[in-house]
N, C-alpha and C positions, 0 to 999 in steps of 0.2 A: 043544794049543789046541782041537781039535775036542771033546774031552771037557769042557774048561772052558766052551765055548760051550753044549754040551748041558746041563750042570748049571746054568749061569746062567739059561738060558731056562726050565728046569723049575722052579727055585727061585722065579723071578719070575712064573711062569705066562705066559710070552710065546711067541708063535709065530714071532717074528723078532728078530734082533739086527743091528746094524751092526758089521762087523769089519774091522780093518786088520791084515794079517799081516806081521810082521817076518821076516827071513830067519834064523830060529832053530828048529832041529828040536825041541828040548826046552824045556819051561818048568820052571824050578826055584823061581821066586819070583813071587808075585802081589800086587799092590797094589789095594785097593778103596776107592772114594770115592763115596758117595751124592751125587746131584745133579750138579753141574758140577765135575769134578775136574781139568780141564786145567791149571790154574795150579799144581797140586801135583805134576805129572808129574816135574819136575826133581828133586824130593826123594824120589820113590818108588824109583828105582833097582831096578826089577823087570823081569822078562821079559814080564809081562803086566799090563796096567792095565785094570781094569774100572770104568767110571763111567757116568753118565747121558749126559753130553754133553761134547764138546770142540770147539774150532774146527778148521777144516780144517788150518790151519798147525800147531796143536798135535799133531794126528794125524800129519802128515808128519814132524814133529820126533821123535815117539815111535818111529815105524817106522825112521827114519834112525839112531836111537840103539839099535836092536835090540829094541825093546819093542813087542809086539803090543798091540792095543787092542780091547776089546769095549765097545760103546756100547749101553746099554739104553733110552735116552731118559730125560731128566731125571726125569720124574714116576714112571716105572716102578720105578726103583731106590729112590726114597724111599718108595713105597707099601709095599714089603717091610719096610723098617725100621719104619714106622708100625704096621703090622699085627703084626709078630712081636716087636718089641722095645719100642717106645715105649708102645703102648697097654697091654700088661700091666704095664709099669713104673709108668706113671701110675696105673693102677687100684690097684696094690698100695699106693702111697704115699697116695693119696687115701682109700682105704678104711681105712688104718691111722689116719688122722686122724679120719674120721667114716664109719661104716658106711652112712650114707644115700647116699653117692656111688656112682654107677655110671658106668662108662666104656664107650662103644660105639665100634666101628670101622664105618664105613659099608660096607654090602654093595653099594651101587650106585655108589660113587665110581669114576671111570675117567679115563683119559687124555683130556683135552679135544681132542687132535689125533687124527686117523685118517688112514690111508693110503688114497689113492684111486688105483686102477689104471685108466688110461685106454686 
């Protein structure tokens, strides 16, 4: 789980994650859902579930079922998909249609929420 947390944070360029640990020493299967994946948990049947957000009760249910959870916050996990998957795919298809198209990914877009430590 520690390695999965480290890799997830690095991949999404995050300095923090929220984590709920199930009582399982090893992880042999991982399910990932960008955005809000709590409603898909029952179908995932994995040792680790990585998603942007889940309700408190969904997290409790996951841990009770033996599934650890990594929450990246909704917007953070979608940004990775937009930057690394969707933007290049859209550019490829549009430019195949018409070379005049250009697709850009915002360099200033960021999570609208921030953590305040009081």
